mmCIF entry with sequence, helices, sheets and N, C-alpha, C, O atoms, coordinates in Angstrom:
data_MODEL
# 
_entry.id   MODEL 
# 
_entity.id                         1 
_entity.type                       polymer 
_entity.pdbx_number_of_molecules   1 
# 
_entity_poly.entity_id                      1 
_entity_poly.type                           'polypeptide(L)' 
_entity_poly.nstd_linkage                   no 
_entity_poly.nstd_monomer                   no 
_entity_poly.pdbx_seq_one_letter_code       MNLHEQCLLRYLKNPDGLFYSTEVLKLNNFILEKRFLMKNCVAKSSQINYTCNVDLG 
_entity_poly.pdbx_seq_one_letter_code_can   MNLHEQCLLRYLKNPDGLFYSTEVLKLNNFILEKRFLMKNCVAKSSQINYTCNVDLG 
_entity_poly.pdbx_strand_id                 A 
# 
loop_
_entity_poly_seq.entity_id 
_entity_poly_seq.num 
_entity_poly_seq.mon_id 
_entity_poly_seq.hetero 
1 1  MET n 
1 2  ASN n 
1 3  LEU n 
1 4  HIS n 
1 5  GLU n 
1 6  GLN n 
1 7  CYS n 
1 8  LEU n 
1 9  LEU n 
1 10 ARG n 
1 11 TYR n 
1 12 LEU n 
1 13 LYS n 
1 14 ASN n 
1 15 PRO n 
1 16 ASP n 
1 17 GLY n 
1 18 LEU n 
1 19 PHE n 
1 20 TYR n 
1 21 SER n 
1 22 THR n 
1 23 GLU n 
1 24 VAL n 
1 25 LEU n 
1 26 LYS n 
1 27 LEU n 
1 28 ASN n 
1 29 ASN n 
1 30 PHE n 
1 31 ILE n 
1 32 LEU n 
1 33 GLU n 
1 34 LYS n 
1 35 ARG n 
1 36 PHE n 
1 37 LEU n 
1 38 MET n 
1 39 LYS n 
1 40 ASN n 
1 41 CYS n 
1 42 VAL n 
1 43 ALA n 
1 44 LYS n 
1 45 SER n 
1 46 SER n 
1 47 GLN n 
1 48 ILE n 
1 49 ASN n 
1 50 TYR n 
1 51 THR n 
1 52 CYS n 
1 53 ASN n 
1 54 VAL n 
1 55 ASP n 
1 56 LEU n 
1 57 GLY n 
# 
_struct_asym.id          A 
_struct_asym.entity_id   1 
# 
loop_
_struct_conf.conf_type_id 
_struct_conf.id 
_struct_conf.pdbx_PDB_helix_id 
_struct_conf.beg_label_comp_id 
_struct_conf.beg_label_asym_id 
_struct_conf.beg_label_seq_id 
_struct_conf.pdbx_beg_PDB_ins_code 
_struct_conf.end_label_comp_id 
_struct_conf.end_label_asym_id 
_struct_conf.end_label_seq_id 
_struct_conf.pdbx_end_PDB_ins_code 
_struct_conf.beg_auth_comp_id 
_struct_conf.beg_auth_asym_id 
_struct_conf.beg_auth_seq_id 
_struct_conf.end_auth_comp_id 
_struct_conf.end_auth_asym_id 
_struct_conf.end_auth_seq_id 
_struct_conf.pdbx_PDB_helix_class 
_struct_conf.details 
_struct_conf.pdbx_PDB_helix_length 
HELX_P HELX_P1 AA1 LEU A 3  ? LYS A 13 ? LEU A 3  LYS A 13 1 ? 11 
HELX_P HELX_P2 AA2 PRO A 15 ? LEU A 37 ? PRO A 15 LEU A 37 1 ? 23 
HELX_P HELX_P3 AA3 MET A 38 ? VAL A 42 ? MET A 38 VAL A 42 3 ? 5  
HELX_P HELX_P4 AA4 ALA A 43 ? SER A 45 ? ALA A 43 SER A 45 1 ? 3  
# 
_struct_conf_type.id          HELX_P 
_struct_conf_type.criteria    ? 
_struct_conf_type.reference   ? 
# 
loop_
_atom_site.group_PDB 
_atom_site.id 
_atom_site.type_symbol 
_atom_site.label_atom_id 
_atom_site.label_alt_id 
_atom_site.label_comp_id 
_atom_site.label_asym_id 
_atom_site.label_entity_id 
_atom_site.label_seq_id 
_atom_site.pdbx_PDB_ins_code 
_atom_site.Cartn_x 
_atom_site.Cartn_y 
_atom_site.Cartn_z 
_atom_site.occupancy 
_atom_site.B_iso_or_equiv 
_atom_site.pdbx_formal_charge 
_atom_site.auth_seq_id 
_atom_site.auth_comp_id 
_atom_site.auth_asym_id 
_atom_site.auth_atom_id 
_atom_site.pdbx_PDB_model_num 
ATOM 1   N N  . MET A 1 1  ? 96.997  98.733 125.204 1.00 0.00 ? 1  MET A N  1 
ATOM 2   C CA . MET A 1 1  ? 97.496  97.496 124.600 1.00 0.00 ? 1  MET A CA 1 
ATOM 3   C C  . MET A 1 1  ? 97.995  97.826 123.191 1.00 0.00 ? 1  MET A C  1 
ATOM 4   O O  . MET A 1 1  ? 97.289  98.442 122.393 1.00 0.00 ? 1  MET A O  1 
ATOM 5   N N  . ASN A 1 2  ? 99.242  97.395 122.905 1.00 0.00 ? 2  ASN A N  1 
ATOM 6   C CA . ASN A 1 2  ? 99.798  97.675 121.592 1.00 0.00 ? 2  ASN A CA 1 
ATOM 7   C C  . ASN A 1 2  ? 99.448  96.576 120.605 1.00 0.00 ? 2  ASN A C  1 
ATOM 8   O O  . ASN A 1 2  ? 98.793  95.594 120.955 1.00 0.00 ? 2  ASN A O  1 
ATOM 9   N N  . LEU A 1 3  ? 99.882  96.749 119.390 1.00 0.00 ? 3  LEU A N  1 
ATOM 10  C CA . LEU A 1 3  ? 99.503  95.834 118.308 1.00 0.00 ? 3  LEU A CA 1 
ATOM 11  C C  . LEU A 1 3  ? 100.009 94.415 118.563 1.00 0.00 ? 3  LEU A C  1 
ATOM 12  O O  . LEU A 1 3  ? 99.294  93.450 118.292 1.00 0.00 ? 3  LEU A O  1 
ATOM 13  N N  . HIS A 1 4  ? 101.227 94.277 119.078 1.00 0.00 ? 4  HIS A N  1 
ATOM 14  C CA . HIS A 1 4  ? 101.776 92.953 119.350 1.00 0.00 ? 4  HIS A CA 1 
ATOM 15  C C  . HIS A 1 4  ? 100.994 92.238 120.463 1.00 0.00 ? 4  HIS A C  1 
ATOM 16  O O  . HIS A 1 4  ? 100.773 91.029 120.390 1.00 0.00 ? 4  HIS A O  1 
ATOM 17  N N  . GLU A 1 5  ? 100.595 92.959 121.448 1.00 0.00 ? 5  GLU A N  1 
ATOM 18  C CA . GLU A 1 5  ? 99.794  92.371 122.512 1.00 0.00 ? 5  GLU A CA 1 
ATOM 19  C C  . GLU A 1 5  ? 98.421  91.947 122.003 1.00 0.00 ? 5  GLU A C  1 
ATOM 20  O O  . GLU A 1 5  ? 97.898  90.910 122.410 1.00 0.00 ? 5  GLU A O  1 
ATOM 21  N N  . GLN A 1 6  ? 97.844  92.741 121.123 1.00 0.00 ? 6  GLN A N  1 
ATOM 22  C CA . GLN A 1 6  ? 96.517  92.386 120.546 1.00 0.00 ? 6  GLN A CA 1 
ATOM 23  C C  . GLN A 1 6  ? 96.677  91.100 119.716 1.00 0.00 ? 6  GLN A C  1 
ATOM 24  O O  . GLN A 1 6  ? 95.847  90.196 119.817 1.00 0.00 ? 6  GLN A O  1 
ATOM 25  N N  . CYS A 1 7  ? 97.720  91.015 118.914 1.00 0.00 ? 7  CYS A N  1 
ATOM 26  C CA . CYS A 1 7  ? 97.948  89.813 118.115 1.00 0.00 ? 7  CYS A CA 1 
ATOM 27  C C  . CYS A 1 7  ? 98.123  88.585 119.006 1.00 0.00 ? 7  CYS A C  1 
ATOM 28  O O  . CYS A 1 7  ? 97.538  87.536 118.740 1.00 0.00 ? 7  CYS A O  1 
ATOM 29  N N  . LEU A 1 8  ? 98.916  88.711 120.048 1.00 0.00 ? 8  LEU A N  1 
ATOM 30  C CA . LEU A 1 8  ? 99.150  87.604 120.957 1.00 0.00 ? 8  LEU A CA 1 
ATOM 31  C C  . LEU A 1 8  ? 97.835  87.185 121.617 1.00 0.00 ? 8  LEU A C  1 
ATOM 32  O O  . LEU A 1 8  ? 97.542  85.993 121.715 1.00 0.00 ? 8  LEU A O  1 
ATOM 33  N N  . LEU A 1 9  ? 97.065  88.132 122.057 1.00 0.00 ? 9  LEU A N  1 
ATOM 34  C CA . LEU A 1 9  ? 95.791  87.818 122.687 1.00 0.00 ? 9  LEU A CA 1 
ATOM 35  C C  . LEU A 1 9  ? 94.829  87.102 121.722 1.00 0.00 ? 9  LEU A C  1 
ATOM 36  O O  . LEU A 1 9  ? 94.134  86.161 122.105 1.00 0.00 ? 9  LEU A O  1 
ATOM 37  N N  . ARG A 1 10 ? 94.806  87.562 120.481 1.00 0.00 ? 10 ARG A N  1 
ATOM 38  C CA . ARG A 1 10 ? 93.977  86.934 119.458 1.00 0.00 ? 10 ARG A CA 1 
ATOM 39  C C  . ARG A 1 10 ? 94.401  85.488 119.249 1.00 0.00 ? 10 ARG A C  1 
ATOM 40  O O  . ARG A 1 10 ? 93.549  84.608 119.125 1.00 0.00 ? 10 ARG A O  1 
ATOM 41  N N  . TYR A 1 11 ? 95.694  85.231 119.209 1.00 0.00 ? 11 TYR A N  1 
ATOM 42  C CA . TYR A 1 11 ? 96.171  83.869 118.980 1.00 0.00 ? 11 TYR A CA 1 
ATOM 43  C C  . TYR A 1 11 ? 95.924  82.965 120.198 1.00 0.00 ? 11 TYR A C  1 
ATOM 44  O O  . TYR A 1 11 ? 95.671  81.769 120.058 1.00 0.00 ? 11 TYR A O  1 
ATOM 45  N N  . LEU A 1 12 ? 96.002  83.559 121.378 1.00 0.00 ? 12 LEU A N  1 
ATOM 46  C CA . LEU A 1 12 ? 95.724  82.751 122.584 1.00 0.00 ? 12 LEU A CA 1 
ATOM 47  C C  . LEU A 1 12 ? 94.255  82.361 122.641 1.00 0.00 ? 12 LEU A C  1 
ATOM 48  O O  . LEU A 1 12 ? 93.919  81.294 123.155 1.00 0.00 ? 12 LEU A O  1 
ATOM 49  N N  . LYS A 1 13 ? 93.393  83.194 122.130 1.00 0.00 ? 13 LYS A N  1 
ATOM 50  C CA . LYS A 1 13 ? 91.961  82.900 122.114 1.00 0.00 ? 13 LYS A CA 1 
ATOM 51  C C  . LYS A 1 13 ? 91.606  81.891 121.010 1.00 0.00 ? 13 LYS A C  1 
ATOM 52  O O  . LYS A 1 13 ? 90.639  81.139 121.131 1.00 0.00 ? 13 LYS A O  1 
ATOM 53  N N  . ASN A 1 14 ? 92.416  81.888 119.923 1.00 0.00 ? 14 ASN A N  1 
ATOM 54  C CA . ASN A 1 14 ? 92.119  81.033 118.802 1.00 0.00 ? 14 ASN A CA 1 
ATOM 55  C C  . ASN A 1 14 ? 93.403  80.373 118.311 1.00 0.00 ? 14 ASN A C  1 
ATOM 56  O O  . ASN A 1 14 ? 94.002  80.837 117.341 1.00 0.00 ? 14 ASN A O  1 
ATOM 57  N N  . PRO A 1 15 ? 93.836  79.288 118.972 1.00 0.00 ? 15 PRO A N  1 
ATOM 58  C CA . PRO A 1 15 ? 95.134  78.663 118.604 1.00 0.00 ? 15 PRO A CA 1 
ATOM 59  C C  . PRO A 1 15 ? 95.151  78.116 117.161 1.00 0.00 ? 15 PRO A C  1 
ATOM 60  O O  . PRO A 1 15 ? 96.213  78.055 116.543 1.00 0.00 ? 15 PRO A O  1 
ATOM 61  N N  . ASP A 1 16 ? 94.012  77.729 116.635 1.00 0.00 ? 16 ASP A N  1 
ATOM 62  C CA . ASP A 1 16 ? 93.985  77.247 115.257 1.00 0.00 ? 16 ASP A CA 1 
ATOM 63  C C  . ASP A 1 16 ? 94.385  78.362 114.282 1.00 0.00 ? 16 ASP A C  1 
ATOM 64  O O  . ASP A 1 16 ? 94.970  78.090 113.234 1.00 0.00 ? 16 ASP A O  1 
ATOM 65  N N  . GLY A 1 17 ? 94.081  79.565 114.614 1.00 0.00 ? 17 GLY A N  1 
ATOM 66  C CA . GLY A 1 17 ? 94.459  80.691 113.773 1.00 0.00 ? 17 GLY A CA 1 
ATOM 67  C C  . GLY A 1 17 ? 95.949  80.842 113.711 1.00 0.00 ? 17 GLY A C  1 
ATOM 68  O O  . GLY A 1 17 ? 96.479  81.288 112.694 1.00 0.00 ? 17 GLY A O  1 
ATOM 69  N N  . LEU A 1 18 ? 96.652  80.481 114.776 1.00 0.00 ? 18 LEU A N  1 
ATOM 70  C CA . LEU A 1 18 ? 98.132  80.571 114.797 1.00 0.00 ? 18 LEU A CA 1 
ATOM 71  C C  . LEU A 1 18 ? 98.728  79.615 113.755 1.00 0.00 ? 18 LEU A C  1 
ATOM 72  O O  . LEU A 1 18 ? 99.637  79.996 113.018 1.00 0.00 ? 18 LEU A O  1 
ATOM 73  N N  . PHE A 1 19 ? 98.235  78.410 113.691 1.00 0.00 ? 19 PHE A N  1 
ATOM 74  C CA . PHE A 1 19 ? 98.735  77.452 112.704 1.00 0.00 ? 19 PHE A CA 1 
ATOM 75  C C  . PHE A 1 19 ? 98.508  77.975 111.290 1.00 0.00 ? 19 PHE A C  1 
ATOM 76  O O  . PHE A 1 19 ? 99.418  77.966 110.460 1.00 0.00 ? 19 PHE A O  1 
ATOM 77  N N  . TYR A 1 20 ? 97.286  78.431 111.023 1.00 0.00 ? 20 TYR A N  1 
ATOM 78  C CA . TYR A 1 20 ? 96.954  78.965 109.695 1.00 0.00 ? 20 TYR A CA 1 
ATOM 79  C C  . TYR A 1 20 ? 97.862  80.148 109.363 1.00 0.00 ? 20 TYR A C  1 
ATOM 80  O O  . TYR A 1 20 ? 98.427  80.206 108.271 1.00 0.00 ? 20 TYR A O  1 
ATOM 81  N N  . SER A 1 21 ? 98.006  81.085 110.290 1.00 0.00 ? 21 SER A N  1 
ATOM 82  C CA . SER A 1 21 ? 98.821  82.262 110.069 1.00 0.00 ? 21 SER A CA 1 
ATOM 83  C C  . SER A 1 21 ? 100.274 81.877 109.834 1.00 0.00 ? 21 SER A C  1 
ATOM 84  O O  . SER A 1 21 ? 100.944 82.456 108.977 1.00 0.00 ? 21 SER A O  1 
ATOM 85  N N  . THR A 1 22 ? 100.752 80.921 110.578 1.00 0.00 ? 22 THR A N  1 
ATOM 86  C CA . THR A 1 22 ? 102.132 80.462 110.402 1.00 0.00 ? 22 THR A CA 1 
ATOM 87  C C  . THR A 1 22 ? 102.341 79.871 109.024 1.00 0.00 ? 22 THR A C  1 
ATOM 88  O O  . THR A 1 22 ? 103.352 80.143 108.376 1.00 0.00 ? 22 THR A O  1 
ATOM 89  N N  . GLU A 1 23 ? 101.407 79.078 108.577 1.00 0.00 ? 23 GLU A N  1 
ATOM 90  C CA . GLU A 1 23 ? 101.509 78.496 107.239 1.00 0.00 ? 23 GLU A CA 1 
ATOM 91  C C  . GLU A 1 23 ? 101.462 79.583 106.147 1.00 0.00 ? 23 GLU A C  1 
ATOM 92  O O  . GLU A 1 23 ? 102.197 79.510 105.162 1.00 0.00 ? 23 GLU A O  1 
ATOM 93  N N  . VAL A 1 24 ? 100.614 80.562 106.329 1.00 0.00 ? 24 VAL A N  1 
ATOM 94  C CA . VAL A 1 24 ? 100.519 81.671 105.372 1.00 0.00 ? 24 VAL A CA 1 
ATOM 95  C C  . VAL A 1 24 ? 101.833 82.445 105.344 1.00 0.00 ? 24 VAL A C  1 
ATOM 96  O O  . VAL A 1 24 ? 102.315 82.804 104.270 1.00 0.00 ? 24 VAL A O  1 
ATOM 97  N N  . LEU A 1 25 ? 102.418 82.705 106.511 1.00 0.00 ? 25 LEU A N  1 
ATOM 98  C CA . LEU A 1 25 ? 103.693 83.402 106.586 1.00 0.00 ? 25 LEU A CA 1 
ATOM 99  C C  . LEU A 1 25 ? 104.819 82.593 105.931 1.00 0.00 ? 25 LEU A C  1 
ATOM 100 O O  . LEU A 1 25 ? 105.665 83.161 105.240 1.00 0.00 ? 25 LEU A O  1 
ATOM 101 N N  . LYS A 1 26 ? 104.833 81.292 106.139 1.00 0.00 ? 26 LYS A N  1 
ATOM 102 C CA . LYS A 1 26 ? 105.813 80.427 105.508 1.00 0.00 ? 26 LYS A CA 1 
ATOM 103 C C  . LYS A 1 26 ? 105.724 80.501 103.990 1.00 0.00 ? 26 LYS A C  1 
ATOM 104 O O  . LYS A 1 26 ? 106.734 80.634 103.299 1.00 0.00 ? 26 LYS A O  1 
ATOM 105 N N  . LEU A 1 27 ? 104.486 80.411 103.478 1.00 0.00 ? 27 LEU A N  1 
ATOM 106 C CA . LEU A 1 27 ? 104.277 80.504 102.031 1.00 0.00 ? 27 LEU A CA 1 
ATOM 107 C C  . LEU A 1 27 ? 104.702 81.857 101.519 1.00 0.00 ? 27 LEU A C  1 
ATOM 108 O O  . LEU A 1 27 ? 105.368 81.948 100.487 1.00 0.00 ? 27 LEU A O  1 
ATOM 109 N N  . ASN A 1 28 ? 104.332 82.904 102.215 1.00 0.00 ? 28 ASN A N  1 
ATOM 110 C CA . ASN A 1 28 ? 104.710 84.253 101.797 1.00 0.00 ? 28 ASN A CA 1 
ATOM 111 C C  . ASN A 1 28 ? 106.245 84.422 101.790 1.00 0.00 ? 28 ASN A C  1 
ATOM 112 O O  . ASN A 1 28 ? 106.796 85.009 100.859 1.00 0.00 ? 28 ASN A O  1 
ATOM 113 N N  . ASN A 1 29 ? 106.911 83.922 102.797 1.00 0.00 ? 29 ASN A N  1 
ATOM 114 C CA . ASN A 1 29 ? 108.372 83.991 102.841 1.00 0.00 ? 29 ASN A CA 1 
ATOM 115 C C  . ASN A 1 29 ? 108.990 83.209 101.720 1.00 0.00 ? 29 ASN A C  1 
ATOM 116 O O  . ASN A 1 29 ? 109.979 83.657 101.139 1.00 0.00 ? 29 ASN A O  1 
ATOM 117 N N  . PHE A 1 30 ? 108.444 82.044 101.388 1.00 0.00 ? 30 PHE A N  1 
ATOM 118 C CA . PHE A 1 30 ? 108.935 81.229 100.301 1.00 0.00 ? 30 PHE A CA 1 
ATOM 119 C C  . PHE A 1 30 ? 108.821 81.986 98.969  1.00 0.00 ? 30 PHE A C  1 
ATOM 120 O O  . PHE A 1 30 ? 109.756 81.978 98.169  1.00 0.00 ? 30 PHE A O  1 
ATOM 121 N N  . ILE A 1 31 ? 107.688 82.633 98.738  1.00 0.00 ? 31 ILE A N  1 
ATOM 122 C CA . ILE A 1 31 ? 107.469 83.394 97.515  1.00 0.00 ? 31 ILE A CA 1 
ATOM 123 C C  . ILE A 1 31 ? 108.455 84.562 97.446  1.00 0.00 ? 31 ILE A C  1 
ATOM 124 O O  . ILE A 1 31 ? 109.060 84.802 96.400  1.00 0.00 ? 31 ILE A O  1 
ATOM 125 N N  . LEU A 1 32 ? 108.618 85.282 98.544  1.00 0.00 ? 32 LEU A N  1 
ATOM 126 C CA . LEU A 1 32 ? 109.556 86.397 98.587  1.00 0.00 ? 32 LEU A CA 1 
ATOM 127 C C  . LEU A 1 32 ? 110.971 85.936 98.318  1.00 0.00 ? 32 LEU A C  1 
ATOM 128 O O  . LEU A 1 32 ? 111.715 86.614 97.610  1.00 0.00 ? 32 LEU A O  1 
ATOM 129 N N  . GLU A 1 33 ? 111.360 84.799 98.867  1.00 0.00 ? 33 GLU A N  1 
ATOM 130 C CA . GLU A 1 33 ? 112.704 84.270 98.657  1.00 0.00 ? 33 GLU A CA 1 
ATOM 131 C C  . GLU A 1 33 ? 112.924 83.922 97.189  1.00 0.00 ? 33 GLU A C  1 
ATOM 132 O O  . GLU A 1 33 ? 113.982 84.226 96.637  1.00 0.00 ? 33 GLU A O  1 
ATOM 133 N N  . LYS A 1 34 ? 111.941 83.290 96.547  1.00 0.00 ? 34 LYS A N  1 
ATOM 134 C CA . LYS A 1 34 ? 112.060 82.926 95.157  1.00 0.00 ? 34 LYS A CA 1 
ATOM 135 C C  . LYS A 1 34 ? 112.145 84.159 94.264  1.00 0.00 ? 34 LYS A C  1 
ATOM 136 O O  . LYS A 1 34 ? 112.937 84.193 93.322  1.00 0.00 ? 34 LYS A O  1 
ATOM 137 N N  . ARG A 1 35 ? 111.327 85.175 94.560  1.00 0.00 ? 35 ARG A N  1 
ATOM 138 C CA . ARG A 1 35 ? 111.380 86.428 93.810  1.00 0.00 ? 35 ARG A CA 1 
ATOM 139 C C  . ARG A 1 35 ? 112.763 87.068 93.944  1.00 0.00 ? 35 ARG A C  1 
ATOM 140 O O  . ARG A 1 35 ? 113.337 87.531 92.958  1.00 0.00 ? 35 ARG A O  1 
ATOM 141 N N  . PHE A 1 36 ? 113.288 87.091 95.160  1.00 0.00 ? 36 PHE A N  1 
ATOM 142 C CA . PHE A 1 36 ? 114.594 87.694 95.418  1.00 0.00 ? 36 PHE A CA 1 
ATOM 143 C C  . PHE A 1 36 ? 115.675 86.939 94.602  1.00 0.00 ? 36 PHE A C  1 
ATOM 144 O O  . PHE A 1 36 ? 116.520 87.558 93.955  1.00 0.00 ? 36 PHE A O  1 
ATOM 145 N N  . LEU A 1 37 ? 115.628 85.613 94.646  1.00 0.00 ? 37 LEU A N  1 
ATOM 146 C CA . LEU A 1 37 ? 116.632 84.840 93.909  1.00 0.00 ? 37 LEU A CA 1 
ATOM 147 C C  . LEU A 1 37 ? 116.517 85.063 92.416  1.00 0.00 ? 37 LEU A C  1 
ATOM 148 O O  . LEU A 1 37 ? 117.526 85.210 91.727  1.00 0.00 ? 37 LEU A O  1 
ATOM 149 N N  . MET A 1 38 ? 115.314 85.089 91.920  1.00 0.00 ? 38 MET A N  1 
ATOM 150 C CA . MET A 1 38 ? 115.120 85.312 90.484  1.00 0.00 ? 38 MET A CA 1 
ATOM 151 C C  . MET A 1 38 ? 115.591 86.708 90.072  1.00 0.00 ? 38 MET A C  1 
ATOM 152 O O  . MET A 1 38 ? 116.189 86.879 89.010  1.00 0.00 ? 38 MET A O  1 
ATOM 153 N N  . LYS A 1 39 ? 115.326 87.672 90.892  1.00 0.00 ? 39 LYS A N  1 
ATOM 154 C CA . LYS A 1 39 ? 115.664 89.046 90.560  1.00 0.00 ? 39 LYS A CA 1 
ATOM 155 C C  . LYS A 1 39 ? 117.172 89.315 90.690  1.00 0.00 ? 39 LYS A C  1 
ATOM 156 O O  . LYS A 1 39 ? 117.756 90.002 89.851  1.00 0.00 ? 39 LYS A O  1 
ATOM 157 N N  . ASN A 1 40 ? 117.789 88.780 91.727  1.00 0.00 ? 40 ASN A N  1 
ATOM 158 C CA . ASN A 1 40 ? 119.162 89.142 92.037  1.00 0.00 ? 40 ASN A CA 1 
ATOM 159 C C  . ASN A 1 40 ? 120.212 88.133 91.598  1.00 0.00 ? 40 ASN A C  1 
ATOM 160 O O  . ASN A 1 40 ? 121.365 88.501 91.369  1.00 0.00 ? 40 ASN A O  1 
ATOM 161 N N  . CYS A 1 41 ? 119.840 86.896 91.482  1.00 0.00 ? 41 CYS A N  1 
ATOM 162 C CA . CYS A 1 41 ? 120.858 85.875 91.166  1.00 0.00 ? 41 CYS A CA 1 
ATOM 163 C C  . CYS A 1 41 ? 120.748 85.388 89.724  1.00 0.00 ? 41 CYS A C  1 
ATOM 164 O O  . CYS A 1 41 ? 121.709 85.454 88.957  1.00 0.00 ? 41 CYS A O  1 
ATOM 165 N N  . VAL A 1 42 ? 119.588 84.911 89.376  1.00 0.00 ? 42 VAL A N  1 
ATOM 166 C CA . VAL A 1 42 ? 119.413 84.322 88.036  1.00 0.00 ? 42 VAL A CA 1 
ATOM 167 C C  . VAL A 1 42 ? 119.542 85.381 86.944  1.00 0.00 ? 42 VAL A C  1 
ATOM 168 O O  . VAL A 1 42 ? 120.217 85.165 85.938  1.00 0.00 ? 42 VAL A O  1 
ATOM 169 N N  . ALA A 1 43 ? 118.902 86.507 87.144  1.00 0.00 ? 43 ALA A N  1 
ATOM 170 C CA . ALA A 1 43 ? 118.937 87.554 86.125  1.00 0.00 ? 43 ALA A CA 1 
ATOM 171 C C  . ALA A 1 43 ? 120.362 88.072 85.917  1.00 0.00 ? 43 ALA A C  1 
ATOM 172 O O  . ALA A 1 43 ? 120.768 88.315 84.780  1.00 0.00 ? 43 ALA A O  1 
ATOM 173 N N  . LYS A 1 44 ? 121.120 88.242 86.995  1.00 0.00 ? 44 LYS A N  1 
ATOM 174 C CA . LYS A 1 44 ? 122.470 88.758 86.875  1.00 0.00 ? 44 LYS A CA 1 
ATOM 175 C C  . LYS A 1 44 ? 123.430 87.716 86.280  1.00 0.00 ? 44 LYS A C  1 
ATOM 176 O O  . LYS A 1 44 ? 124.354 88.069 85.548  1.00 0.00 ? 44 LYS A O  1 
ATOM 177 N N  . SER A 1 45 ? 123.212 86.467 86.588  1.00 0.00 ? 45 SER A N  1 
ATOM 178 C CA . SER A 1 45 ? 124.126 85.442 86.072  1.00 0.00 ? 45 SER A CA 1 
ATOM 179 C C  . SER A 1 45 ? 123.912 85.193 84.586  1.00 0.00 ? 45 SER A C  1 
ATOM 180 O O  . SER A 1 45 ? 124.800 84.649 83.930  1.00 0.00 ? 45 SER A O  1 
ATOM 181 N N  . SER A 1 46 ? 122.784 85.566 84.044  1.00 0.00 ? 46 SER A N  1 
ATOM 182 C CA . SER A 1 46 ? 122.535 85.339 82.642  1.00 0.00 ? 46 SER A CA 1 
ATOM 183 C C  . SER A 1 46 ? 122.950 86.503 81.753  1.00 0.00 ? 46 SER A C  1 
ATOM 184 O O  . SER A 1 46 ? 122.760 86.444 80.538  1.00 0.00 ? 46 SER A O  1 
ATOM 185 N N  . GLN A 1 47 ? 123.500 87.536 82.321  1.00 0.00 ? 47 GLN A N  1 
ATOM 186 C CA . GLN A 1 47 ? 123.993 88.669 81.532  1.00 0.00 ? 47 GLN A CA 1 
ATOM 187 C C  . GLN A 1 47 ? 125.391 88.311 81.030  1.00 0.00 ? 47 GLN A C  1 
ATOM 188 O O  . GLN A 1 47 ? 126.376 88.409 81.762  1.00 0.00 ? 47 GLN A O  1 
ATOM 189 N N  . ILE A 1 48 ? 125.454 87.899 79.777  1.00 0.00 ? 48 ILE A N  1 
ATOM 190 C CA . ILE A 1 48 ? 126.723 87.487 79.173  1.00 0.00 ? 48 ILE A CA 1 
ATOM 191 C C  . ILE A 1 48 ? 127.028 88.418 78.003  1.00 0.00 ? 48 ILE A C  1 
ATOM 192 O O  . ILE A 1 48 ? 126.138 88.779 77.233  1.00 0.00 ? 48 ILE A O  1 
ATOM 193 N N  . ASN A 1 49 ? 128.258 88.787 77.885  1.00 0.00 ? 49 ASN A N  1 
ATOM 194 C CA . ASN A 1 49 ? 128.700 89.643 76.801  1.00 0.00 ? 49 ASN A CA 1 
ATOM 195 C C  . ASN A 1 49 ? 129.087 88.786 75.604  1.00 0.00 ? 49 ASN A C  1 
ATOM 196 O O  . ASN A 1 49 ? 130.080 88.059 75.652  1.00 0.00 ? 49 ASN A O  1 
ATOM 197 N N  . TYR A 1 50 ? 128.305 88.871 74.528  1.00 0.00 ? 50 TYR A N  1 
ATOM 198 C CA . TYR A 1 50 ? 128.530 88.053 73.357  1.00 0.00 ? 50 TYR A CA 1 
ATOM 199 C C  . TYR A 1 50 ? 129.365 88.768 72.295  1.00 0.00 ? 50 TYR A C  1 
ATOM 200 O O  . TYR A 1 50 ? 129.572 88.210 71.218  1.00 0.00 ? 50 TYR A O  1 
ATOM 201 N N  . THR A 1 51 ? 129.838 89.952 72.555  1.00 0.00 ? 51 THR A N  1 
ATOM 202 C CA . THR A 1 51 ? 130.648 90.675 71.561  1.00 0.00 ? 51 THR A CA 1 
ATOM 203 C C  . THR A 1 51 ? 132.074 90.259 71.648  1.00 0.00 ? 51 THR A C  1 
ATOM 204 O O  . THR A 1 51 ? 132.603 90.005 72.730  1.00 0.00 ? 51 THR A O  1 
ATOM 205 N N  . CYS A 1 52 ? 132.698 90.189 70.500  1.00 0.00 ? 52 CYS A N  1 
ATOM 206 C CA . CYS A 1 52 ? 134.123 89.875 70.434  1.00 0.00 ? 52 CYS A CA 1 
ATOM 207 C C  . CYS A 1 52 ? 134.726 90.597 69.259  1.00 0.00 ? 52 CYS A C  1 
ATOM 208 O O  . CYS A 1 52 ? 134.022 90.959 68.316  1.00 0.00 ? 52 CYS A O  1 
ATOM 209 N N  . ASN A 1 53 ? 136.022 90.809 69.309  1.00 0.00 ? 53 ASN A N  1 
ATOM 210 C CA . ASN A 1 53 ? 136.725 91.485 68.217  1.00 0.00 ? 53 ASN A CA 1 
ATOM 211 C C  . ASN A 1 53 ? 137.300 90.399 67.265  1.00 0.00 ? 53 ASN A C  1 
ATOM 212 O O  . ASN A 1 53 ? 138.231 89.663 67.591  1.00 0.00 ? 53 ASN A O  1 
ATOM 213 N N  . VAL A 1 54 ? 136.680 90.360 66.081  1.00 0.00 ? 54 VAL A N  1 
ATOM 214 C CA . VAL A 1 54 ? 137.127 89.378 65.100  1.00 0.00 ? 54 VAL A CA 1 
ATOM 215 C C  . VAL A 1 54 ? 137.557 90.133 63.859  1.00 0.00 ? 54 VAL A C  1 
ATOM 216 O O  . VAL A 1 54 ? 136.811 90.971 63.353  1.00 0.00 ? 54 VAL A O  1 
ATOM 217 N N  . ASP A 1 55 ? 138.741 89.849 63.365  1.00 0.00 ? 55 ASP A N  1 
ATOM 218 C CA . ASP A 1 55 ? 139.260 90.478 62.159  1.00 0.00 ? 55 ASP A CA 1 
ATOM 219 C C  . ASP A 1 55 ? 138.879 89.597 60.975  1.00 0.00 ? 55 ASP A C  1 
ATOM 220 O O  . ASP A 1 55 ? 139.406 88.498 60.803  1.00 0.00 ? 55 ASP A O  1 
ATOM 221 N N  . LEU A 1 56 ? 137.954 90.101 60.164  1.00 0.00 ? 56 LEU A N  1 
ATOM 222 C CA . LEU A 1 56 ? 137.464 89.327 59.014  1.00 0.00 ? 56 LEU A CA 1 
ATOM 223 C C  . LEU A 1 56 ? 138.179 89.688 57.739  1.00 0.00 ? 56 LEU A C  1 
ATOM 224 O O  . LEU A 1 56 ? 137.771 89.223 56.675  1.00 0.00 ? 56 LEU A O  1 
ATOM 225 N N  . GLY A 1 57 ? 139.190 90.465 57.782  1.00 0.00 ? 57 GLY A N  1 
ATOM 226 C CA . GLY A 1 57 ? 139.768 90.995 56.563  1.00 0.00 ? 57 GLY A CA 1 
ATOM 227 C C  . GLY A 1 57 ? 141.056 90.462 56.188  1.00 0.00 ? 57 GLY A C  1 
ATOM 228 O O  . GLY A 1 57 ? 141.616 90.859 55.166  1.00 0.00 ? 57 GLY A O  1 
# 
């Protein structure tokens, strides 16, 4: 029996565990998505070049 079969058998024996595990996976995916967005989108969009060539003379 492989790992996937063992997991399926465990869930069939304890259906309440499936709901709990599903909710935990949803929360984990939500956290991973937010981290990805913060790392790749927000951080990159806030990189602004404030230097300019101004002749003060």
